[in-house]
NUVO-493812 format. One line per 5 residues: number of its first residue (from 1); for each residue z, y, x of N, C-alpha, C. Coordinates in nm, 2 decimals, decimal comma. Each point is the difference from the previous one (the first is absolute). Example, Ala and Ser with C-alpha at 12.3 -4.5 7.8 and 13.67 -1.06 7.14 Angstrom:
2
1) 0,78 -0,57 1,32 0,00 0,12 -0,09 0,00 0,12 0,09 | -0,07 0,11 -0,04 0,00 0,11 0,09 0,08 0,11 -0,08
This chain:
149
1) -0,59 -0,43 0,67 0,13 -0,06 -0,02 0,08 0,00 0,13 | 0,12 0,02 -0,01 0,09 0,00 0,12 0,11 -0,11 -0,03 | 0,01 -0,09 0,10 0,10 -0,10 -0,01 0,09 0,00 0,12 | 0,13 -0,02 -0,01 0,09 -0,01 0,11 0,12 -0,07 -0,03 | 0,07 -0,04 0,10 0,14 -0,06 -0,01 0,09 0,09 0,08
6) 0,11 0,04 -0,05 0,09 0,10 0,07 0,14 -0,06 0,01 | 0,07 0,04 0,10 0,14 -0,03 0,02 0,08 0,13 0,01 | 0,11 0,00 -0,07 0,08 0,12 0,00 0,14 -0,04 0,04 | 0,06 0,07 0,10 0,14 -0,02 0,04 0,09 0,08 -0,10 | 0,09 -0,06 -0,06 0,10 0,07 -0,08 0,13 0,02 0,08
11) 0,03 0,12 0,03 0,12 0,03 0,08 0,12 0,05 -0,09 | 0,11 -0,01 0,05 0,12 0,05 -0,06 0,09 0,08 0,10 | 0,07 0,10 -0,05 0,09 0,07 0,09 0,14 -0,05 -0,02 | 0,06 -0,04 0,11 0,14 -0,05 -0,01 0,10 0,12 -0,01 | 0,12 -0,04 -0,03 0,11 0,11 -0,02 0,02 0,08 0,13
16) -0,02 -0,06 0,12 0,01 0,07 0,12 -0,12 0,08 0,04 | -0,10 0,00 -0,08 -0,12 0,08 0,02 -0,11 -0,07 0,07 | 0,02 -0,12 0,05 -0,11 -0,07 0,06 -0,10 -0,06 -0,10 | -0,12 -0,01 0,04 -0,11 -0,05 -0,09 -0,03 -0,14 0,04 | -0,01 -0,09 -0,09 -0,03 -0,14 0,03 -0,11 -0,05 -0,10
21) -0,08 -0,09 0,04 -0,10 -0,06 -0,09 0,07 -0,11 -0,08 | -0,02 0,02 -0,14 0,06 -0,10 -0,09 -0,09 -0,12 -0,02 | -0,13 0,03 -0,01 -0,10 -0,11 -0,02 -0,14 0,06 0,01 | -0,10 -0,08 0,02 -0,14 0,04 0,00 -0,06 -0,06 -0,13 | -0,07 0,08 -0,07 -0,07 -0,04 -0,12 -0,15 -0,01 0,03
26) -0,06 -0,11 -0,05 -0,14 -0,03 0,03 -0,08 0,01 -0,13 | -0,11 0,07 0,00 -0,08 0,01 -0,12 -0,10 -0,12 -0,01 | -0,04 -0,02 -0,12 -0,12 -0,09 -0,02 -0,12 0,09 0,02 | -0,12 -0,05 -0,03 -0,12 0,08 0,02 0,02 0,13 -0,08 | -0,02 0,11 0,06 -0,01 0,13 -0,07 -0,15 0,03 -0,02
31) -0,04 0,02 -0,12 -0,14 0,04 -0,02 -0,01 0,13 -0,07 | -0,10 0,08 0,04 -0,03 0,13 -0,05 -0,15 0,00 -0,02 | -0,05 0,00 -0,12 -0,14 0,00 -0,03 -0,04 0,13 -0,07 | -0,12 0,04 0,02 -0,05 0,12 -0,08 -0,14 0,03 0,05 | -0,06 0,10 -0,07 -0,13 0,05 0,03 0,02 0,14 0,05
36) -0,06 0,02 0,12 0,00 0,14 0,06 -0,13 0,07 -0,03 | 0,00 0,12 -0,05 -0,12 0,07 -0,03 0,01 0,14 0,07 | -0,10 0,04 0,06 -0,01 0,14 0,06 -0,12 0,06 -0,07 | 0,03 0,10 -0,08 -0,11 0,06 -0,08 -0,07 0,11 0,08 | -0,10 0,06 -0,06 -0,09 0,09 0,08 0,07 0,13 0,04
41) 0,12 0,03 -0,05 0,08 0,11 0,04 0,11 -0,04 0,10 | -0,01 -0,12 0,05 0,09 -0,06 0,10 0,14 -0,01 -0,06 | 0,01 -0,04 -0,12 0,13 -0,03 -0,06 0,02 -0,15 0,00 | 0,11 -0,05 0,05 0,03 -0,14 0,00 0,07 -0,04 -0,13 | -0,05 -0,11 -0,06 0,06 -0,05 -0,12 0,02 -0,15 0,02
46) 0,11 -0,05 -0,06 0,04 -0,14 0,00 -0,01 -0,05 -0,14 | -0,06 -0,11 -0,02 -0,01 -0,06 -0,14 0,03 -0,14 0,00 | 0,03 -0,06 -0,12 0,03 -0,14 -0,01 0,10 -0,05 0,10 | 0,12 0,07 0,01 0,10 -0,04 0,09 0,08 -0,11 -0,04 | 0,04 -0,08 0,09 0,10 -0,11 -0,02 0,08 -0,02 0,12
51) 0,13 -0,02 -0,02 0,10 -0,01 0,11 0,09 -0,11 -0,03 | 0,02 -0,09 0,09 0,10 -0,11 -0,01 0,09 -0,01 0,12 | 0,13 -0,01 -0,02 0,09 -0,02 0,11 0,11 -0,09 -0,05 | 0,03 -0,10 0,08 0,11 -0,10 -0,03 0,06 -0,04 0,13 | 0,14 -0,01 -0,01 0,07 -0,05 0,12 0,02 -0,15 -0,01
56) -0,03 -0,08 0,10 0,01 -0,14 -0,01 0,12 -0,06 0,08 | 0,05 0,06 0,10 0,11 -0,06 0,08 0,08 0,10 0,08 | 0,11 -0,04 0,05 0,07 0,08 0,10 0,03 -0,09 0,12 | 0,03 0,07 0,11 0,04 -0,07 0,12 0,11 0,09 0,08 | 0,06 -0,07 0,09 0,10 0,07 0,08 0,12 0,06 -0,08
61) 0,03 -0,06 -0,11 0,11 0,05 -0,09 0,13 -0,02 0,06 | 0,08 0,10 0,01 0,14 -0,01 0,05 0,10 0,01 -0,12 | -0,06 0,01 -0,12 0,09 0,01 -0,12 -0,02 -0,12 -0,10 | -0,07 -0,10 0,05 -0,02 -0,12 -0,09 -0,14 0,00 -0,07 | -0,01 -0,09 -0,10 -0,13 -0,01 -0,07 -0,02 0,13 -0,09
66) -0,13 0,04 0,00 -0,04 0,11 -0,08 -0,09 -0,05 -0,11 | 0,04 0,04 -0,13 -0,09 -0,03 -0,11 -0,09 0,12 -0,03 | -0,13 -0,03 0,01 -0,10 0,11 0,00 -0,06 0,02 -0,15 | 0,05 -0,08 -0,09 -0,05 0,01 -0,14 0,02 0,14 -0,06 | 0,12 0,06 0,02 0,02 0,13 -0,06 -0,08 0,11 0,07
71) -0,02 -0,01 0,13 -0,08 0,10 0,08 -0,14 -0,02 -0,05 | -0,05 -0,12 -0,01 -0,14 -0,02 -0,04 -0,03 0,05 -0,14 | 0,10 -0,01 -0,09 -0,01 0,05 -0,14 -0,01 0,15 0,00 | 0,09 0,07 0,09 -0,01 0,14 0,01 -0,13 0,05 0,05 | -0,05 -0,07 0,10 -0,13 0,03 0,06 -0,12 -0,01 -0,11
76) 0,01 -0,11 -0,08 -0,10 -0,01 -0,10 0,00 0,11 -0,10 | 0,12 0,05 -0,03 0,01 0,12 -0,09 -0,06 0,12 0,07 | 0,03 0,02 0,13 -0,05 0,11 0,08 -0,14 0,00 0,03 | -0,07 -0,11 0,00 -0,14 -0,01 0,03 -0,08 0,09 -0,09 | 0,03 -0,01 -0,13 -0,08 0,08 -0,10 0,02 0,15 0,02
81) 0,13 0,04 0,03 0,03 0,14 0,03 -0,08 0,05 0,12 | 0,00 -0,09 0,11 -0,07 0,04 0,12 -0,15 0,02 -0,02 | -0,06 -0,10 -0,07 -0,14 0,01 -0,03 -0,03 0,13 -0,09 | 0,08 0,02 -0,10 -0,02 0,12 -0,08 0,01 0,13 0,08 | 0,09 0,01 0,09 0,02 0,12 0,09 -0,13 0,02 0,08
86) -0,05 -0,11 0,06 -0,12 0,01 0,08 -0,12 0,04 -0,09 | -0,01 -0,06 -0,12 -0,11 0,03 -0,09 0,01 0,15 -0,03 | 0,12 0,05 -0,03 0,01 0,14 -0,04 -0,04 0,09 0,12 | 0,04 -0,04 0,12 -0,03 0,08 0,11 -0,15 0,01 0,03 | -0,07 -0,11 -0,03 -0,15 0,00 0,03 -0,08 0,01 -0,13
91) 0,06 0,04 -0,11 -0,07 0,01 -0,13 -0,12 0,08 0,00 | 0,01 0,12 0,06 -0,11 0,10 0,01 -0,06 0,00 0,14 | 0,05 -0,08 0,08 -0,05 -0,01 0,14 0,09 0,09 0,09 | -0,01 -0,04 0,12 0,08 0,07 0,11 -0,10 0,05 0,10 | 0,00 0,13 0,03 -0,11 0,05 0,09 0,02 -0,06 0,14
96) -0,11 -0,06 0,05 0,00 -0,07 0,13 0,04 0,10 0,11 | -0,05 0,12 -0,01 0,04 0,10 0,11 0,15 0,02 0,01 | 0,07 0,01 -0,12 0,14 0,02 0,00 0,07 -0,12 0,06 | -0,05 -0,12 -0,03 0,06 -0,13 0,06 -0,02 0,00 0,15 | -0,11 0,04 0,05 -0,03 0,01 0,14 0,10 0,10 0,07
101) 0,02 0,11 -0,07 0,08 0,11 0,05 0,15 -0,05 0,01 | 0,04 -0,07 -0,11 0,14 -0,06 -0,01 0,02 -0,10 0,12 | -0,10 -0,08 0,03 0,00 -0,10 0,11 -0,02 0,07 0,13 | -0,02 0,13 0,01 -0,03 0,07 0,12 -0,13 -0,04 0,06 | -0,09 -0,04 -0,09 -0,13 -0,05 0,05 -0,11 0,10 -0,05
106) 0,04 0,13 -0,02 -0,10 0,09 -0,06 -0,09 0,06 0,11 | -0,01 -0,07 0,11 -0,10 0,04 0,10 -0,14 -0,06 -0,03 | 0,00 -0,08 -0,11 -0,13 -0,05 -0,05 -0,03 0,05 -0,14 | -0,12 0,05 -0,02 -0,04 0,03 -0,13 -0,12 -0,09 -0,04 | 0,00 -0,04 -0,12 -0,11 -0,09 -0,05 -0,10 0,08 -0,07
111) -0,12 0,01 0,05 -0,10 0,08 -0,06 -0,08 -0,07 -0,11 | -0,05 -0,12 0,02 -0,07 -0,07 -0,09 0,05 -0,14 -0,01 | -0,01 -0,06 -0,12 0,04 -0,14 -0,01 -0,11 -0,08 -0,08 | -0,03 -0,12 0,04 -0,10 -0,08 -0,08 0,05 -0,14 0,00 | -0,03 -0,07 -0,10 0,03 -0,14 -0,01 -0,13 -0,08 -0,01
116) -0,01 -0,11 0,09 -0,11 -0,09 -0,01 0,04 -0,13 -0,06 | -0,04 -0,03 -0,12 0,04 -0,13 -0,06 -0,07 -0,12 0,05 | 0,07 -0,10 0,03 -0,05 -0,13 0,04 0,06 -0,11 -0,09 | -0,04 -0,12 0,01 0,05 -0,11 -0,08 0,15 -0,02 0,04 | 0,09 0,02 -0,09 0,15 -0,02 0,01 0,07 0,10 0,10
121) -0,07 0,10 0,05 0,07 0,10 0,08 -0,09 0,12 0,01 | 0,05 0,11 0,06 -0,08 0,12 0,01 0,04 0,06 0,14 | -0,09 0,09 0,05 0,03 0,07 0,12 0,02 0,15 -0,03 | 0,10 0,06 0,06 0,03 0,14 -0,02 -0,06 0,07 0,12 | -0,08 0,10 -0,03 -0,06 0,09 0,10 0,06 0,13 -0,01
126) 0,06 0,05 0,11 0,07 0,13 0,00 -0,06 0,09 0,11 | 0,00 0,13 -0,02 -0,05 0,09 0,10 0,13 0,08 0,04 | 0,06 -0,04 0,11 0,12 0,07 0,04 -0,03 0,13 0,08 | 0,08 0,10 -0,01 -0,01 0,12 0,08 0,14 0,02 0,06 | 0,00 0,00 0,14 0,13 0,00 0,07 0,03 0,15 0,04
131) 0,13 0,03 -0,01 0,05 0,13 0,05 0,06 -0,03 0,13 | -0,09 0,01 0,11 0,05 -0,03 0,13 0,10 0,09 0,06 | 0,00 0,12 -0,04 0,11 0,09 0,05 0,14 -0,04 -0,05 | 0,01 -0,03 -0,13 0,12 -0,05 -0,06 0,04 -0,13 0,06 | -0,10 -0,09 0,02 0,02 -0,13 0,06 0,06 0,01 0,14
136) -0,05 0,09 0,07 0,05 0,03 0,14 0,14 0,04 0,00 | 0,04 0,09 -0,09 0,14 0,04 -0,02 0,09 -0,11 -0,03 | -0,04 -0,09 -0,09 0,08 -0,11 -0,04 0,02 -0,10 0,11 | -0,11 -0,03 0,08 0,01 -0,09 0,11 0,10 0,06 0,11 | -0,01 0,13 0,02 0,09 0,06 0,10 0,14 -0,01 -0,05
141) 0,03 0,02 -0,13 0,14 -0,02 -0,05 0,05 -0,14 0,02 | -0,09 -0,10 -0,03 0,04 -0,14 0,02 0,03 -0,03 0,15 | -0,08 0,05 0,09 0,03 -0,02 0,14 0,13 0,06 0,04 | 0,03 0,13 -0,05 0,12 0,06 0,04 0,12 -0,07 -0,06 | -0,01 -0,05 -0,12 0,11 -0,08 -0,06 0,02 -0,13 0,08
146) -0,11 -0,06 0,04 0,01 -0,13 0,08 0,07 0,03 0,13 | -0,03 0,11 0,06 0,07 0,03 0,13 0,13 0,06 -0,02 | 0,05 0,03 -0,12 0,13 0,05 -0,03 0,01 0,15 0,03 | -0,11 0,07 0,00 0,00 0,15 0,03 0,00 0,08 -0,13
């Protein structure tokens, strides 16, 4: 389960082209629950998903009071669509290797995976294999970017 409270600044562009903050919107607890499964072929699957988002308040409004009822109603309609999109994406699983490559973390390959069950939790045992040559190249790129070269 993932829980968070977020704040979003809502900006508007004035006729003269300047951008100004109109108000800040504050969420209630955002919850995202689900079961993560990694099968023997290293495919990631998400099951039993649930997502809740609701806005509870605003602050720093320069345009007066904001009624969040309409926005919360739209979000409630969108929650089902959002969950169904995620379910469809992970229906047959997503290859973990492709996910690592997308995150530019493909310097690690997972060779073996095991789960050790305990009471109310489990331990994941992974056998990583590192591509040190590729890792060295990525680190050098990071250093060059940091130095502005």
